[in-house]
N, C-alpha and C positions, 0 to 999 in steps of 0.2 A: 558517591554517594549518600548524602548526606538531608538530612529533614529543615523544608524554611517555612517560616516565621509567614503572616498573614500580610506585613508590609513588605518585606522581601517579595514576597510572590505577587502583590500589586504591583511594585516597581516593573517584575520581568511582565506583567500581562499586559502593563501599560506601552511596552513597547510594540506588542502586535495590533492592538487596536487598530481599524481603517486598512488593514492589509490588502482588502482588494477596492481600496480603491481608486485606485489606476487605469488609467482609460483604457478599456480592451477595444485592442481593432477588430476587425469583423469577422479577420479568417484567422485571432486568436481560441484557441483550447483554453477554458478554465479546467486543470485537472488536479483529482487527490486521489490518494493511495490512502487506506485504513483498516487497521487487523480492529477487527468489531470483539472478540475475544468474547466466542462462546456464543456468539449469535442464534437467539430461538425462539419461537413462539411456543415451545414446550419444550420447559425449564426438566432436568434432571434432579434427583435427591442426591445423586453422589457427585456434580457438580455445579459447586454454589457459585459460581461465574456464569452457570446460566441461567439466574434465575434476574429479573429482571420486573418493573413495577410500571403501569402506562404511563406514569411521571418518567419514568427511568427513555422510554422507548420516544416521548415526547422530549428532550430533552435533546437525546441524542437529534431525533428532525429540528431541531433547532438551531445546533451546531450544521449539519448537512447545509442545511439553507444560508447558512450565513455563508460558509464555502463559495456557494452559487458556481457549484460542477457543471461541466457538460455532459463529464467523464469523471464515473468514482470507480478504482479499484478495486476490491474491498478483496477481508480474507476470514477464516473462522466463523463464516457465516452459513446454518442448517438450512435455510430453505428460502425461497423466493418468495414466502410474507413475510419472514422477519426481516428481511430485507425493504419490503416495501412500505414496515414499517417508520423506515428510519426515510428514506428516502423521496416517499411519494406517491402519489398513479403520474405524472409525469417522466417518465420516463422507461426504456425496457428492460430488464432483468436478464441476462445472459450469466445462468451457472453453470460450471464447470460441469465437465460430461459425466465428474465422477458419479455424476447426481441423479444420472439416470439409472433407468432399472436394468439394462442391459450390463451394469458396470456394479450391479448389486453384491458381488464379490470385493468390491474395491471400498466398500461401504462397515459402517459400524453401525450395529441393532439399536442404539440411542442416538446422543446428538453427533453429529457431524459436521467437520471443521471444510466445508466448503471458499473454495475464491470465486471471484466471478467480477463482473465491469456492470456498471448501472451506468445507459447510457440516456441525455436526454431525448426524447422523439420525438426533437426538431433533425436528427439526423438516420438517415438508412444505414443500414450495417447487416452485413454477411459474418455466417459464424461457422469459419473453419474449425476443425478438431483441435484440443486441448492440448498443446506440450507438454508429456510425460516425462517430467523430470527423473522422478526414480523410480522406473518397471517395475521393482518389488512391493514398493509403498502405497498403502492408501489413500496417502497425502497428499504428495507432490505433482498436483497437476495447476499447469498452468492454463488459465481460462484465455483462449483467444479468438479475436474479430477481431471484422475489419471495416472501421470508417470510411461511408462514402459520403464525398464532398464535392459537389458540383466546382468546376473552375478552381479548385484546387487537389493537389495529391491523397489519392488515400492514405489511412493510416491503418496499422497493424498495432494492433493493441495485445498484449501482454499484462496478465494480472497474475504473481506467483508468492508464492508459499515456500522459501527454503526451509532448511534443516537448523534445526535449533541446535544448539549447544557448542560453536565453532564462534563465537563473538569476534574473538580479536583475533592473537599467531596462529596459525596452522600449527596442530601438532598433528601425534601420530594417531588421533582418537578413532574411532570409527566415527564419531559426526564431522570429525573438518575430512576425513575421507569421501564421506557424501554428501559434504557441499562444495566439495573439488569440485567429483562429475555434475552436479547441478551447474557450477558457474561453468564448464564446458561443452555444458547443454544448449546455457545461455546463449554462450560466446556462438555454436554452430546454429541459429539461431538468427541471430543477429548478425553473423554473414551472410547466412541467406538474402534474409531481409534487400543488404547492401551491394549483394550480387545482380539479384533483380530487383534495383533501383526501387524498392520501396521502404517509403518513411514508417518513422514505428517509435514506439514507445511503451516503454520497460514499466511496469509499477510493483512496488508490495515490498512484500515483512521480507527482508534477505537475512534477518536473524545474525547480521552483521555490521559492525561498522566499517562499512567504506568511506568515511569524511576523511579530508583533506587534513586535517586540525587536530586539535586536542591528542586522542591518543596514538590516530594514523598519521596513515600519510602518502603520498602520490604512489610509492612503493608498496601499500596494501596486497598484501597474498593475493586474493579473492577478484579485489578491481584489476588487478593483471592477468587472471584468468580472462576476466568478462571481457576486457578489451583486446585481447592478443590477436594483433595483427589488424586491429582496426582501430589503434590510439587516436588518428585524427577523422575519424567518422563517426564517432560516439560522445555525449556528452554527460558527465555525471551533474544532472540539475539540484540535488543532495551535497557537492563538494563542500561547502564550507557552509550547509545548514548547521542552526544551533539544537542544541537536546535542551530544551527548557521543560518539558513531557514533565509533569506533575502529576500522582494518584493518590489514593490514601497508603498510609504503609502500612505494611503486612504486621508490620512489632507493635506502630500503637493508632489505633484505628481514628486516634485524634489530630494525628498529624498529615503531613504529607511527603512522597516519598520525590526527590529526582531520578531521571534515568540518566546517566554517567554521560550517554552515547546512543546515535541517532540508529538505526535499523530499517529504517524505513525509508526506500528511495525508487526516486526516477529517474530514468536516462533515456534520452532521445536521440535521433539519429539525426548528424548532421547534413545540411547547412539548416539546418533547424535550431530553432533559438528560447530560449525559455528564462524567466523571471528566476531569480532565486529560488528555491525551495523554501517555503516556511511551515514549521507546524503549529496547529490550530489551537489553542490550547484551553485549557479546563481551567473554569473562574475554581477560588477556593469549596465555594458552596456546591459545586457542581461535582468535586472532587470526591471530596466527604460526603455529602446525603445524598447523593445518587452512582447509580452503579451505569457509567459510560461504556469503557473498555479504559488495558490496561497499554491501552497506546492512543498517541493522541493524531489525529489526520495531520498530513504532511501535503500542502498544495501548492500549486505551480501554474501561470499562464502560460500559455507553448506559443508557439507559429511553427509547424512544421512545415516545410517546407520540400518542393520536389529533389530530390536528389542526383545531379546529374549525371 
């Protein structure tokens, strides 16, 4: 938790230039997850984070285009209109079932924070019902779709946004209890996919540091919950991903704040393979003078394979 000078930030950023330079095979998928922090076209006066200029949206689009994603799992998005301003016209948008008129009781009267997926229009997709992570919560719907691939296994995709307030060690708090229940739900969903020999990718804001270095380890309680009984059949693509994301400091608007741990993650089924997940960082100018998000995108190139 410290602010960085411009030279230090430049050094960090230089290591991420050309992240997507390696050759991508025909059956590879460029995937990313991004919490877009109150993204909406109808900002609320009571939520300053919901206010963005046309230049902010343009910068968000620039960042997304640079990722070259086939699939984006997004969180905290209020509408299809809002996410289309980020991803452009060449993506199908699948917004959480919570946005349906039949789920009005699960919505807020103002700005809503939906999960969802943006998928390149070159793919065919089916749209099963969402995975409801917390039945009594308005927020915790996991957006679920299936990517159809000719000659390759279909891919079951899930975009999630888990309970905040339990980023590290487990306590007896209500937040940790809810996060634990959500972890069990995800574990059950992944076990079902594996039992059915269905390949999958789970992406999103886990609000928890699952990484295997820094202040966490392979014995992290939530990761053990997520992979219980399926330890050798899943991979945490972000296991060793460094947390370099920096945003405008809340204490000093002229300085940057670096997040101390990674909470946005990607999990895939084996025998699928993936490049190490990497954060796509904001420049100093983007962070200080534009409102992008309080999360940096996390991206990877994935080769999803048929489960034996």
